[in-house]
C-alpha positions in Angstrom: 0.0 -0.1 0.4 1.6 3.3 -1.3 -0.7 5.5 0.8 -3.9 5.8 2.7 -4.6 9.1 2.6 -3.0 11.1 -0.3 -0.1 11.5 1.8 3.6 10.3 0.3 5.0 6.7 1.7 6.6 6.7 4.6 10.1 6.0 2.8 9.7 9.4 0.4 8.5 11.1 4.0 11.7 10.2 5.6 14.0 10.6 2.6 12.5 14.2 2.6 13.0 15.2 5.8 16.2 13.4 6.7 14.9 11.6 9.1 17.5 8.4 9.6 16.3 6.4 12.6 18.9 7.1 15.6 19.5 4.6 18.2 19.9 6.8 21.0 16.3 7.6 20.7 15.2 4.0 20.6 14.0 4.6 17.0 12.9 2.0 14.8 10.4 2.9 12.1 7.3 0.7 10.8 7.1 2.1 7.1 4.2 -0.3 5.8 0.9 1.6 6.2 -0.9 -2.1 6.0 1.0 -2.9 9.2 0.0 0.5 11.0 -3.4 0.5 10.2 -3.8 -3.0 11.3 -2.0 -1.9 14.5 -4.6 1.1 14.7 -7.9 -1.8 14.2 -5.8 -4.0 16.6 -7.1 -1.2 19.5 -11.0 -1.2 18.6 -13.3 1.2 17.8 -11.5 4.8 17.9 -14.1 7.0 16.6 -15.5 8.5 19.9 -11.8 8.4 21.6 -9.2 10.6 22.0 -5.9 8.7 21.0 -2.5 9.2 22.9 0.6 8.1 20.6 3.9 8.5 22.3 6.9 8.5 19.5 5.3 8.6 16.4 8.4 9.3 14.2 7.2 9.9 10.5 3.8 9.3 11.3 3.0 6.0 9.9 0.8 4.4 12.9 -0.3 8.5 13.4 -1.6 8.2 9.8 -3.5 4.8 10.3 -4.8 5.5 13.8 -6.2 9.1 12.1 -7.6 6.7 8.7 -9.0 4.2 11.3 -11.4 7.3 12.4 -9.7 8.5 15.6 -11.6 11.5 16.9 -8.4 13.0 17.6 -4.8 11.7 18.1 -2.2 13.4 20.3 1.4 12.7 19.7 4.1 13.1 21.6 7.4 13.4 20.0 10.7 14.0 21.5 12.6 14.3 18.0 12.1 17.4 16.3 13.2 16.4 13.2 10.1 14.3 12.7 8.1 17.8 13.3 7.9 18.8 9.8 5.9 15.6 8.9 3.9 15.2 11.6 2.7 18.8 10.5 2.1 17.7 6.9 -0.2 14.9 8.5 -1.8 17.8 10.8 -2.5 19.7 7.8 -4.2 16.6 5.9 -6.6 16.1 8.7 -7.5 19.6 10.2 -8.5 19.7 13.5 -7.9 15.9 14.7 -3.9 15.9 15.3 -2.2 17.9 18.2 1.7 17.2 18.5 3.4 17.9 21.5 7.4 17.9 21.6 8.9 16.8 24.5 9.8 13.9 26.5 7.1 11.5 27.1 8.4 10.6 30.5 8.3 14.3 31.6 4.8 15.4 30.2 1.4 15.4 31.6 0.3 13.9 28.5 -3.4 13.4 30.3 -3.7 17.0 30.5 -3.9 17.2 26.5 -6.6 14.9 26.4 -10.7 14.6 26.6 -11.4 10.9 27.7 -12.5 8.5 27.0 -8.4 7.7 25.9 -7.1 5.2 24.1 -3.4 4.7 24.2 -1.7 3.6 21.0 2.1 3.4 20.3 5.0 1.7 18.7 7.1 2.6 21.8 10.7 3.9 21.5 12.5 0.4 22.7 14.5 2.5 25.6 11.1 3.8 27.2 8.7 1.4 26.5 8.6 -0.6 30.1 8.7 2.3 31.8 5.9 4.0 30.4 4.1 0.7 30.7 4.5 0.5 34.3 3.7 4.5 35.0 0.3 4.0 33.4 -0.5 0.9 35.5 0.9 2.8 38.5 -1.3 6.0 38.8 -2.0 7.3 42.2 -5.7 7.1 41.6 -7.3 4.1 39.9 -9.1 3.5 37.1 -6.7 5.7 35.4 -7.1 8.2 32.6 -6.8 5.7 29.6 -9.6 2.8 28.7 -7.1 0.7 26.9 -3.4 0.4 26.0 -2.4 -0.9 22.3 1.6 -0.9 22.8 4.1 -2.5 20.3 7.6 -4.2 22.7 10.4 -6.7 22.0 8.6 -9.7 22.2 10.5 -10.7 24.9 9.3 -8.2 26.8 5.6 -8.7 25.3 6.1 -12.6 26.9 6.8 -11.3 30.0 3.6 -9.1 29.9 1.3 -11.7 29.9 3.2 -14.3 31.5 1.8 -17.1 34.1 3.2 -18.5 37.3 5.9 -20.7 36.8 7.0 -20.0 33.5 10.3 -18.7 32.1 9.2 -14.8 31.5 7.2 -14.9 34.8 8.0 -11.9 37.0 7.0 -8.4 38.5 6.0 -6.8 35.0 3.4 -10.2 34.4 1.8 -9.5 38.2 1.6 -5.8 38.0 -0.5 -5.8 34.4 -2.6 -8.8 35.9 -3.4 -7.2 38.9 -5.3 -4.1 37.1 -5.8 -5.6 33.7 -6.4 -8.1 30.9 -3.6 -8.3 28.4 -3.3 -10.5 25.2 -0.6 -10.7 22.5 -2.5 -9.1 19.3 0.1 -9.6 16.4 3.9 -10.2 16.0 6.2 -8.8 13.6 9.4 -10.0 12.2 12.7 -7.4 12.3 12.6 -6.7 8.8 9.0 -5.0 9.0 11.1 -1.9 10.6 13.9 0.2 9.1 16.2 0.1 10.5 15.7 -4.0 11.5 16.3 -4.6 15.1 17.8 -7.5 16.2 15.0 -8.7 18.0 11.4 -10.0 17.1 8.8 -7.5 18.7 4.8 -7.8 19.3 1.7 -5.6 19.8 0.1 -6.5 23.3 -3.7 -5.1 23.9 -4.6 -4.4 27.5 -8.0 -3.2 28.7 -8.0 -1.9 32.3 -10.1 -3.3 34.7 -12.5 -0.4 36.8 -10.6 -1.8 40.2 -7.6 -3.9 40.8 -8.3 -7.7 40.6 -7.8 -8.7 44.4 -7.7 -5.5 46.9 -4.1 -4.5 47.9 -1.8 -1.4 48.9 0.2 -0.7 45.4 3.1 0.3 47.2 3.2 -2.2 49.5 2.6 -4.7 46.6 5.4 -3.2 44.6 7.9 -3.7 47.7 7.1 -7.0 48.3 7.4 -8.2 44.7 10.2 -6.4 43.7 12.1 -8.0 46.6 11.0 -11.3 45.8 12.0 -11.3 41.9 15.2 -9.4 42.6 16.3 -12.6 43.9 13.7 -14.8 42.0 16.1 -18.0 42.7 16.1 -17.7 46.5 13.0 -18.8 48.8 10.7 -16.3 49.6 11.9 -16.4 53.8 15.3 -15.6 52.4 14.4 -12.9 49.5 12.1 -11.1 52.0 13.5 -11.5 55.2 14.0 -7.6 54.9 10.5 -7.1 55.4 10.7 -8.0 59.4 11.7 -10.9 61.7 8.6 -12.6 61.7 8.2 -12.9 57.7 8.4 -16.7 57.9 4.8 -16.5 59.8 3.4 -13.8 57.8 3.9 -16.0 54.5 2.2 -19.4 56.2 -0.2 -17.1 57.7 -1.5 -16.1 53.9 -0.8 -19.9 52.5 2.1 -19.2 51.1 5.3 -21.9 51.9 8.5 -20.3 52.8 10.4 -22.4 50.9 8.6 -21.6 47.8 10.2 -19.5 45.4 8.8 -16.0 43.8 8.0 -17.6 40.1 5.6 -20.2 42.0 3.4 -17.6 43.8 -0.2 -16.2 41.9 -1.0 -12.8 42.2 -3.8 -13.6 44.7 -1.5 -14.9 47.5 0.9 -11.9 46.9 -2.0 -9.5 47.3 -3.0 -11.4 50.7 0.8 -11.2 51.2 0.4 -7.5 50.7 -2.2 -7.0 52.6 -1.2 -9.1 55.6 2.1 -6.8 55.7 0.0 -3.4 55.7 -2.3 -5.0 58.2 1.6 -5.1 60.3 1.9 -2.6 63.8 
């Protein structure tokens, strides 16, 4: 597909604006507009939503989101070289694309969006996981977004949906499962990107829960899981001993064997332990 909207093909856009991908910005551009439209469709009906996109680059996914009917797209781009290309897209879709130049880790993006909000992004590899954790860890829940449709390295995507006992299971899977439903909706080979990364990629779709799956204090749960998975090969009575001298009794009180390892324990049990610790004097 050369074009979906009368604008030039993305290779021409990159050439015209000298948009060579920069490794230090985590850039790998997806140039096939068939694929960018497919990613946009995997986010569901966009017609009644504002869509947040982080790292649009030359605007391939941006164009897919707009062509698939997004009410409005707010694109956050750190690289000033991409702004002229994004401005051309804004002119082709009057009033439907706003571009914020800056670092997504520093901007209050929610302030620029009108609910309902969906986040759809081919995230820069170097900030993708940190952004996901931030979106899943606000002070107040439910958050400003309804769903996340995000591109990650395939290994990260597998960590997001991992189950207890699997090689990829860890803190990230727990945090996701606590507050959202997640599934991989699409996989992409390295050659789909320019430049081609050394790894495969995957798109993960997350739908928020209105309440966390099990009650727990988020800060306590975060501390427990950080300690548990920080030494995942150790028994929990060892990896969690910093939580108090009575940690074995607390583990047993919520039905967790002190000799178990973090990778064997499910979300419900971790939440029960977090509640037990939160109630401690």
